[in-house]
N, C-alpha and C positions, 0 to 999 in steps of 0.2 A: 376472563382476565386473570383469574387465580391460576389456572392451568398454564397460561402463557408465562406468567411471572415465575412459576416454579420451574418450567422447562428452560427458560432463559438462564436462570441461576444454575441449573444443572449443567447446561452447556458451557457456561463460563468456568465452572469447576473442572469440567473435563479438559478444557483448553489449558487451564492452569496446571493441572496434574500431568498432562501428557505432552504439552508443548513448551513448557518452561525452559528446557534445555535449548530448544531451537530459538526461542525468543532471546535468550541470553547470548546465543551465538550470533544472532542478527545484531544485537546491541553492540557486541564487540567489533564486528565488521564496520559498523557505522561510526563508532567511537574512534577506531584507528584511522578512518578516513577524515573525519571532521577535525580531529586534533592536528592534522597536517594540512588543514585548509581545504579539504575536499568537501563536496556536498553530496547529499543523498537525493537521487532522482526517483520519484514515485509515479508509476504509470498504471492506468487501468482504463477500462471502457465501461459503458453502461452504468448501473448503480454502483459498481465497484469503485468508480472514480471518487466516490465520497470519502474513501480512505485517504486519498491524496489531499483532499480538502481538510480532512480531520487533522492531518499532521502538519498542515501549512498555516503559518501566521496565527498560531494559537497562543493565547496567554499561558505562560509556563512551559511552552514548547520550544523545540529547537528551531533556530533561525536557518541553519544550513540545510534547508530542504527545498528542492525545486519540484513543484507539482507539474507533471507533464499532462496538461489538460487540453484536449482538442475538442471543441464544441460539437463537431459533426459526429463524434463518438459518444456523445452524452444525450440524454433524452430531451433536454429543453429546446433543442433545435430540430426536433423531429424524431420521435421515439422509434417509429418503424424503420426509418432510414438509418438511424444509428445502429440498429440491430443488423441491418444488411451490411453496413460498412465494416463492422467489427469482424465480419466473416471473410473479408476480402484479403487475399494474400498480396503482399507488396506494400501495403500502407505503412506497416511498422518501420520499414527501412527509411521511408521518407521522413517520418517523425523523428526517428533516431538521428538521422543525418543533420537535422535542424537544431540539435541541442549543443550547448556549450559544455563539453565534457573533458574533465581532467583524467589522467591515467588511473588515479586511485579512487575515483568516484564509484560508489556502489549503487545498486538499483533495487527498488522493491517493485515487483509486478504482481498485480492482484486480479484474480478472476475466480469467481465462485465455482463456475462449471469447469473452467480450465480447458475448454475445447475450441474456442474461437481463434481464428488465424492471427488476428492483430496482437493480442497479448502474448500468445505463444511465440510468435516470430520475434516480437520485441525482446522477450527474455533470451531467446536464442542468439539474437544479434548482439545484445549487450554482453552476454557470456562469451560469445565468439570473439569479442574484442577485449577479452581478459578482464572484464569487470565482474566483481562479485554480485551475484543475483540472488535476492531473497524473494521467494515465492510465497504468496498467501492464497490458499485455495481449499476447496472441499475435496480432499483426496478420494474418499470412499465414493462420493457422488460422481466425481470425474471418471473413476475407473469403470463406472457403469454406462458411460456415454461415449459415443463414437466421435473422435476429434474431427473438426472441420479444417484440418491442416494438411498440407501437401505431403508431409512426411509421416502423417498419422501419429504425431506426438501430442501428449497432454502437457499442460503447464507444469504439473508436478514432476515431470521428467526433465525439466529445463532449468532447475534452480540449483545453486550451490547449497542453499539452506531452504528447506521446505517447511512452512508452518501450516499445519492442517487446522482449518477452522472448525472441523467436525460438524458443519451444517448439514442437515439431512437432505437427501435427494429432493429437489424441487423447492428447497428453501423454507417452506412453511413447516411449522412444528405442531400445529393443531390439525388433527384429522377431522374432516367432516364428510358427510355423504356426497358433497359436491367437489371434494378435493381438499388438499392441504392448504391451510391459510396461516397467517401469522409469520410472515417472512422475518428471518432472524439474522441473515448474513451481514447486514449493515451494522447491527448491534454488536455482533461478535467481532467483526473486523475492526470496529472502533476500539473495542477492548484490547485487541491485539496491538493496534497501532499505538495506543497510549502506554501499553506495557513495554513495547520496544523503546519508546522515547524515555520512559523512566529508567530503563536499563542503561541507556546511553548516558543520561545525566548522572546516574549513580557511578558510572565508571569515571566520568570527569571529576566528581567529588572525591572518589577513592584515590585518584592520582593527583589531587591537590591542584587541579586546573579549573579555572572559572568556565562553566559551560555557557555557550552562546545561546541564551534563551530570551524569549520575549517577556516583557511585562505587559499586563493589560493596559491598553490605551485609555481605559476609563478609570484608572486609579492615579493618585497623585504621584508624579515623577515618572509615570509610564512613558509618556511621549519623549521625554528627554533621554531616558534609558535606551529606548528603541532607536532614536535617531542615530546614535553612534553605530549601532549594529547595521542599520540600513546602509550606511556608507560603506561598510566592509563587504557586504554581500550583494549590493544592488546590481553589480555587473554580471553576477552569475545566476542569481535567482530572478528570472525575468518577470515573474508574476508580482514582484514587490511593487512595481510601478506600472 
């Protein structure tokens, strides 16, 4: 546990030192869109989908976030089948075409390995339609893996802004005789997600604009505060209801 604690903190420090400029750039893209009534779409498959959930409907978090969650690409409706689905070319186009998208909406696409067809193609489609695409992936790990894509592209090659989570190959940061354990990608991606949100909110404050943020539904006044926000965003953020 001590080794895991130390290595997680080291990894967070690396991300802070090496990815702060990219995180700030991502925050600026999102701020520019949200202040003009755009929303941020967040897409991932497998365990990476937890970043979309981390950013969505969070106390103190941005309202203008649409998590693109498709159950068949997540483990709870079949872990093995979800792995097979995320490797299939063509699914991303079907998901993208089903979204309510404005011209200025940016996207975050997350995949630790960055080699499966669905997240890679999703990023390519969004970018091909002139949307800013922010990618979160393990660049060094991905470079050592063969893509499962038709055009042989990795996710890190498909973003306008690429945030490297610096997670080691295989995800685990504790070496044992049986293999690496102590998966860390969800922890680091949550740190990156909250860092991006903080940067966006900071830009709202710097520009003297009230940021559209949730209050906890479990504190006094939270429900009343949030009800006004729901009305503004319920038509675009489908997961609100």
